[in-house]
C-alpha positions in Angstrom: 33.6 -4.4 -17.6 31.4 -7.1 -17.2 33.5 -8.5 -14.4 31.4 -5.6 -12.3 28.4 -6.8 -12.6 28.1 -9.3 -9.9 29.0 -6.8 -7.4 26.5 -4.3 -9.0 24.2 -6.2 -8.4 25.3 -7.6 -4.8 25.4 -3.8 -3.8 22.1 -3.0 -5.0 20.8 -5.9 -2.8 23.3 -4.1 0.0 20.7 -0.9 -0.7 17.6 -2.6 -0.6 18.3 -4.5 2.6 20.1 -1.7 4.1 22.7 -3.8 5.5 25.8 -6.0 4.7 24.3 -9.2 6.7 20.5 -8.7 5.7 22.0 -8.8 2.1 23.9 -11.7 2.6 21.0 -13.4 3.8 19.1 -12.5 1.2 21.8 -13.8 -1.4 22.6 -16.9 0.3 26.3 -15.9 0.6 28.8 -15.1 3.3 28.6 -11.5 5.1 32.5 -11.4 4.0 31.8 -11.9 0.3 29.2 -9.1 0.4 31.8 -6.0 1.8 34.7 -7.6 -0.2 32.5 -7.4 -3.2 31.2 -4.1 -2.2 34.9 -2.6 -1.7 36.0 -4.0 -4.4 33.4 -2.3 -6.5 34.3 1.0 -4.5 38.1 0.5 -5.6 37.1 -0.3 -8.8 35.2 3.0 -9.5 37.3 4.9 -8.0 34.6 6.4 -5.6 33.2 6.1 -2.2 29.3 4.4 -2.7 28.3 3.7 1.2 29.0 5.4 4.5 29.2 2.6 7.2 28.7 3.0 10.6 28.0 0.4 13.1 24.0 0.9 13.1 23.4 2.3 9.8 24.6 2.1 6.4 23.8 6.0 3.9 24.3 6.3 0.8 26.8 8.9 -1.2 26.0 10.5 -4.3 27.4 8.3 -6.7 26.2 5.2 -4.9 22.9 6.6 -5.0 23.5 6.9 -8.9 24.6 3.5 -8.9 21.9 2.0 -7.3 19.2 3.2 -9.0 21.3 1.7 -12.4 21.4 -1.2 -10.6 18.1 -1.5 -9.8 17.3 -0.8 -13.6 19.7 -3.9 -14.7 18.0 -6.1 -11.9 14.4 -5.5 -13.8 15.6 -5.6 -16.9 17.1 -9.2 -15.7 13.8 -10.2 -14.3 12.0 -9.4 -16.8 13.8 -11.5 -19.2 13.6 -14.8 -17.2 9.9 -13.8 -16.3 9.4 -13.3 -20.2 11.3 -17.2 -20.7 9.2 -18.5 -17.8 6.2 -17.4 -19.0 6.4 -19.6 -22.8 6.1 -22.3 -20.4 3.3 -20.7 -18.1 5.4 -21.1 -15.1 5.1 -18.7 -11.9 8.2 -18.6 -10.2 10.8 -16.5 -8.6 10.3 -13.7 -5.9 7.1 -11.3 -6.1 8.3 -8.2 -3.9 5.0 -6.4 -3.0 3.9 -3.4 -1.2 0.5 -2.5 0.4 -1.3 -0.6 2.9 -1.0 -1.6 6.5 -4.6 -1.5 7.4 -6.4 -3.2 4.3 -3.2 -5.4 3.7 -3.1 -7.3 7.4 -7.3 -7.0 7.9 -8.3 -8.3 4.0 -5.2 -9.2 2.1 -3.3 -11.2 4.4 -6.0 -13.9 4.7 -5.7 -14.2 1.0 -2.1 -15.3 0.8 -1.9 -19.4 1.6 -4.3 -19.9 -1.1 -2.6 -17.5 -3.4 0.7 -19.5 -2.5 -0.5 -23.0 -2.8 -1.9 -21.8 -6.1 1.7 -21.0 -7.0 4.1 -23.3 -5.1 7.1 -22.2 -7.0 7.1 -18.5 -6.0 8.4 -16.6 -3.4 6.5 -13.7 -1.7 7.7 -11.1 0.2 5.1 -8.4 1.5 6.1 -5.0 2.9 3.5 -2.8 4.5 4.1 1.0 3.7 1.8 3.9 4.2 4.1 6.2 3.1 4.6 8.0 -0.4 6.1 5.0 -2.2 8.5 4.9 -5.0 8.1 1.6 -6.6 11.3 1.7 -8.2 13.5 2.6 -5.8 12.2 0.7 -3.0 12.4 -2.6 -5.5 9.0 -3.4 -5.7 7.6 -5.2 -8.5 4.2 -4.3 -7.1 2.2 -1.3 -5.0 -1.4 -2.2 -3.8 -2.5 1.1 -2.5 -5.7 3.2 -1.7 -3.7 6.8 -2.4 -5.3 9.3 -4.5 -1.5 10.8 -5.5 -0.2 7.8 -7.6 3.4 7.6 -8.3 4.5 9.4 -11.9 5.1 7.1 -15.0 3.3 4.1 -13.2 0.5 1.9 -14.6 -2.3 1.7 -12.0 -4.8 -0.9 -12.5 -7.9 -0.6 -10.7 -9.3 -3.9 -8.5 -12.3 -2.7 -6.0 -13.7 0.5 -5.3 -14.1 1.5 -2.0 -17.4 2.5 -0.1 -17.9 5.3 2.5 -20.1 5.8 5.6 -20.7 8.0 8.1 -20.5 6.5 11.5 -20.1 7.7 14.9 -20.6 6.1 18.6 -23.9 5.6 20.3 -22.1 8.0 23.0 -21.5 10.6 21.3 -25.0 10.7 19.3 -26.5 10.4 22.7 -25.0 13.5 24.0 -25.0 15.5 20.6 -28.0 14.4 19.0 -28.3 12.4 15.7 -27.7 15.1 12.1 -30.3 14.7 10.0 -29.1 16.3 6.4 -25.5 17.2 5.8 -25.9 20.6 6.8 -26.0 19.8 10.6 -22.4 18.7 10.3 -21.3 22.2 10.6 -22.3 22.0 14.1 -20.9 18.7 15.3 -17.2 17.7 16.0 -16.3 16.0 12.7 -12.4 13.6 12.6 -10.6 14.3 9.5 -8.0 12.5 7.7 -5.0 14.3 7.0 -1.8 13.3 5.2 1.3 15.0 3.9 -0.6 15.7 0.5 -4.5 15.7 1.6 -6.8 16.8 4.2 -10.5 15.2 4.0 -12.2 18.4 5.2 -14.7 18.8 2.7 -17.0 15.6 2.5 -19.3 14.9 -0.5 -23.1 13.9 -0.2 -25.2 12.4 -3.0 -28.8 11.6 -2.8 -30.8 11.2 -6.2 -29.7 14.1 -8.4 -28.9 16.4 -5.3 -25.2 17.1 -4.2 -23.7 18.8 -1.6 -20.4 19.7 -0.4 -19.6 20.2 3.4 -16.6 22.0 4.8 -16.2 20.1 8.2 -14.7 20.7 11.2 -13.0 19.2 14.7 -10.4 18.8 17.2 -8.8 15.9 15.9 -7.0 15.3 12.5 -4.9 12.1 11.6 -2.9 10.2 8.8 -4.5 6.8 9.7 -7.9 5.4 9.0 -7.7 3.2 11.7 -6.9 5.4 14.3 -9.5 7.9 13.4 -11.5 4.8 14.1 -10.5 4.2 17.5 -11.3 7.5 18.6 -14.7 7.9 16.6 -15.1 4.2 18.8 -14.2 6.6 22.2 -17.4 9.1 21.7 -14.9 12.1 20.3 -17.1 12.8 16.9 -18.4 11.7 13.7 -15.9 10.4 11.0 -16.4 9.4 7.5 -14.6 5.9 6.9 -14.5 3.4 4.1 -16.5 0.1 5.1 -13.5 -2.1 4.8 -12.3 -1.0 8.2 -16.0 -1.0 10.2 -17.8 -4.3 9.7 -17.4 -5.6 13.2 -17.8 -1.9 14.9 -21.1 -1.6 12.7 -22.2 -4.8 13.4 -21.4 -5.0 17.1 -23.1 -2.0 17.6 -19.8 0.3 18.5 -20.2 2.4 16.0 -23.7 3.6 14.3 -23.9 4.7 10.5 -26.1 8.0 9.8 -27.6 9.9 7.1 -27.2 6.2 5.5 -29.9 7.6 3.0 -27.3 10.1 1.6 -24.5 7.9 -0.2 -21.1 9.3 0.4 -19.3 11.0 -2.8 -15.9 10.0 -2.0 -14.5 8.1 -5.5 -11.3 5.6 -4.2 -10.3 2.6 -5.6 -8.0 -0.5 -4.6 -5.2 0.1 -7.1 -2.2 -2.3 -8.4 0.5 -0.3 -9.3 3.6 -1.4 -10.9 6.1 0.0 -13.7 5.5 0.5 -16.9 6.6 -2.2 -19.3 6.6 -3.8 -23.0 5.5 -7.3 -21.0 3.9 -7.2 -17.8 5.7 -10.3 -15.4 3.7 -13.2 -15.4 4.3 -13.4 -11.1 2.6 -9.8 -11.2 -0.3 -10.3 -13.2 -0.5 -13.8 -11.2 -1.2 -12.0 -7.8 -3.4 -8.9 -9.2 -5.7 -11.1 -11.2 -5.8 -13.4 -7.7 -6.9 -10.4 -5.8 -9.4 -8.7 -7.9 -11.0 -12.4 -8.2 -11.1 -12.8 -4.2 -12.6 -9.7 -3.4 -15.1 -9.9 -6.0 -17.2 -7.1 -7.8 -18.9 -6.6 -4.7 -16.2 -7.3 -1.3 -16.8 -9.5 1.2 -17.3 -7.1 3.9 -19.9 -4.9 1.9 -21.9 -7.9 0.8 -22.1 -8.4 4.7 -22.7 -4.9 5.8 -25.4 -4.7 3.0 -28.1 -7.5 5.3 -26.9 -4.9 8.1 -27.8 -1.5 7.0 
């Protein structure tokens, strides 16, 4: 059955790329070879693996089963190659990283040129993913996420703690007043982050040994933190956001921090998530070490905001 190994790998790349042409470009072979290899695989196995239309590709039940095994084969080969390369301390190959859109575009993309200059033999593929991610089935080596619901069976390495502040626009505060303690928030329009598995509608505060949990209400809930920031800038209400989103708005006075004597008790961290393996691929370790080193114990935006707040 060894003659099926190459077709299985090609089929797996077709699923990853969601198309024959894209897989051919990624593999550096012709589209006709990709198509013929998948067709041969179907004939040899006696099952239909993919349902083809002019615009999309979907998997049959047999195709889904084979894809999972194909991913496992590729991961094992990648791991073997990585372990051999590590003997010579070389970082090479393709590193596939998924990351959250807002944080990734704002704070990780500016770091990428330096990382690539350190490892010129490495190819980097980045996907912005804000949905609940299956690291293995999406063909990722690594996911950088702030999700509070981490994938099962994965290793999660904390890279940076997130700090939160309560902010509102000058217009909102002029119209509705500035709350001086957490209890006053019940009379304000509070903008709430809501995802498919979590709604942040209880805001937690701490001042010294005093802790408070305040159920908040508002007329706007959304599953995107930058969207909350934008409506807060327009004066819609008060919002509880991580400082990584707010450096420019606070410095320019578009959003005003309030109740700064209270710390917002919402534990959240940027974490590197990857499949549990006996030996971590050197390219994954290199990237996670680089991100942690670059952000530091106190990330750059918090160092700058400390001079303002």
